[in-house]
N, C-alpha and C positions, 0 to 999 in steps of 0.2 A: 739859250736855255728855255725860254717860253716856248720857242718852236718845239723843242724836245719834248716838253711837258704836254703840249697840244698833241703830238703824235703818239705818245705813250697813252694819254687818256683816250684818244681815238681808238687805239688798238685795244684797250681794256674794254671799251663799249662794244667793239666789234666782236671780240671773244666772248663777252657775256650773251651778246645776240645769237652767236653760234651755239652756245651751251643751252640756252633757252629753246632754241628752235629744236635741236636734237632731243631735248627732254620732252617737247611737245610732240614730236614724232614718235617717240617711244611710246608716250601716253596714249596716242591715237592707235598704235599697232598692238598695244597690249590686249589680250583677250579679256572680255567683260560678260557678266551674267545678263541674260535679259531683264528687263525692269520686272521688279517685284510688285510694283503698285498698278500694273496693267494685266488684263486677262491675257494668258498666253494662247497661241495657236500652233498648229503643227510646225510651222516655221521656226518658232521659238524654241521647241524642243529639238528640232533638228540642228538648229545653230548652237544650242548649248551642247549637244552631243559632239558636234564637229570641234568645237573649241576644246572640249575635254581630251578628246581623242588625239588631236593633231597639234594643239597649241599649248597644251600642259595646264589648262584651267582646272583648278580642284574641284571635286565633287562637292556640292552644296551639303552642308551638315546643319543639324539642329544645335550642335554645341557651339558652333561659330557664330558670334553676334552679327557679323556681317553677312553671313550666308544663310542664317535661320529664315529671314524673310523670303529669300530665294527658294528654299526648299518648301516652305509653306505654300508659296505661289505654285510651284511646280506640281503639287498634289491637289490643288484647289478644285473642287467639282464645279465651280463657277467659270473655270477656262472655257474658252470658245468651243473645243471639240465636244465635250459633254453637254454644255449649254445648248449648242445647235443639235447635237446628235440625239438628245432627248426631247426635242421640240417637236411634237407630232404634227404641228401646224405647218411645217417646212417640208419642201420637196424631199423624197426620199433619197434622191440622188445627192443633194447638198449635204444631208445628214451623214451619209455613207462616207463621202469624201472627207469631211472634217474628221470623223472619227478614225478613217483608215490612215490619214495623213499623220496622226498623232500615235497610233499604236505601236508602230515599229521603233521609232525613236525611245519612246517610253519603255518598251521591252528591253532595248539595248541599254538603257540606264539601269534598269533592274539587273542586268547581267554585270554590269560594272560595278554596282554596289555590292552584289553577291561576290564578285572575284575580289574585291577589297577585303570583304569580311573574312574570307579564307585566308588572307594574307595577315590577318590580326587586328584590322581596323575596327573600332567599336560602332558599327554602322547597322546595327540590328533593328533599331526603331525606325531609322530611314528606310531600311529595305522592306520592313514590314508594311510601312504606310505606302510604299511605291507598289508593292505587289497588290495591295488592296486597290489602289488607283487603276493599275493595269487590268485587274479583273473586271473592275467597272467599265472601263472603256470597251474591252473586249465583249462584255455582256451586251452593251448598248449596240456594238457593232453587229452582233449575232441577230438582234432584234430586226436590223434593217437589211441584212444581207440577202435574204430570200426575196423580199419585196424589191430591193434594188436589182436583183438578178432578173427578175421578172420584166423589168423595164428594157431589158437588152435582148428579148427573145428574137427580135428581127435583126440583131446584129449579126454580120457575117463571121465575126469572132466570137460568138456566143459560147462555143465549147471551151474556149480559152478562158473566158469569164467564169465558166463553171469550175474550171480547174482552179483559178484563183480563189474562188469562194471556198472550195473544198480545202485548200492549203490554210485558208484563214479560220475555218473551223477546227482543223487539226491543231494549229497553234493555240486556239482558244482552249481546247481540251487540256492542252499541257500547261497553260496559264492557270486554269483552275485547279488542276492536279497539284501544281506547285504551291498554290495558296493553301490548299488543304493540308498537303504534307508539312507545311510551315506550322500549322496548328499543333503538330505533334512534337515539335522540336523545342522542348522546354529547356534545354540547356543553351539555346541561342536567344529565345525571345522571352520576355517578361510576361507575366500573367496579364497585364492590361493589353499588351500587344497582341497576345493569342486570342483574347476575348474580341478584339476588334477585327482579327482575321476570321473568326469564326462567324460573327455577326455579318460580315461582309460576304462570306460564302453563302450563308443562308438567304441574304437579301437578294443575291444575283443568281442563286441557284435556278430559278424557273427559266432563266435564259440559256442555262447550260444543259438542263434535262434533255432537250432533243438531241443533243450532239454527243452525250456521254454514252460510251459503248458499255456492254454488260462486263467486259473485263476491267474497264475503269472503275466502275461501281465496285466490282469485287475487290479491287486493289485498294481503293480508298476506304471502304468499309472494314476491310481487314486491318489496315494501318490504324484507323481511329479505334477500332475495338482493343487493338493491344495497347494503345495509349490510355484508353478509358480504364482498362485494368491496372495499368501502372500508376495512374493518378490518384492521389489521396485528396486533393483540394476538391471538395464537393461542388463548388461553383463551376470549375472547370469540367469536371466529370459530367455534370448535368448538361452543360453547353455542347461538350463534345459528343454526348449521346444524342442530343437533338440533331446535330449536323450529321452524324452518321445515319441516323434513322431516315432522315430527309433525303439523303443520297441513295440509300438502299432502297427505300420504298417509294421514291420519286415524290416525295411530299412537297407541299409549297407552305412556307409560313404565312399565317394568316393574322 
């Protein structure tokens, strides 16, 4: 009888060990967010994007207690790409690489949040903040793109690099246009969110002035003019007018 008890007890402990091992393995395999208490680099954005797209990790939201710190970190200007990219004391190659490594995954995250919004998810605040962040990264990248290109003049693949920079500038034009269009979508975004987008567009506009084409300015000013006419809120009307005039007349906020 005692022998049987020992066998059963041993089997129970063995079974418990197997269960714990399986649980531990599942815990290790479960997708997780990059740390919220550390500055992110391009690898963190790419890792987050990969886990969302292929492993089912949820998009971080401000409404979730567990994911709010993650989202706040995701759009923190103290993250490594902007911290390095805006540091004029560093080599332009390093600044370009850090910014360039973050821009693509950030843009793809913008697309994901936008797609979820179209499906009815209440992600307007997250999308607005992420668009502001993307616009800031793109603006910083524009500032270093030509200096970076000048370091490659003796490279045999120079014309390929020229094409890459041209694509970057074209993408930045679309990024800025998307932010400005967002300032007119009062049915999607709240007043505070629109004011933040306007403020960001004005702050980063000097970086975009050299790449905006005449048709860009015409489209954006027409869009803003229409919204100014429809807006009864005087604070919004004033802010939209300032943005429109700055784009149309190539003004820089002082």
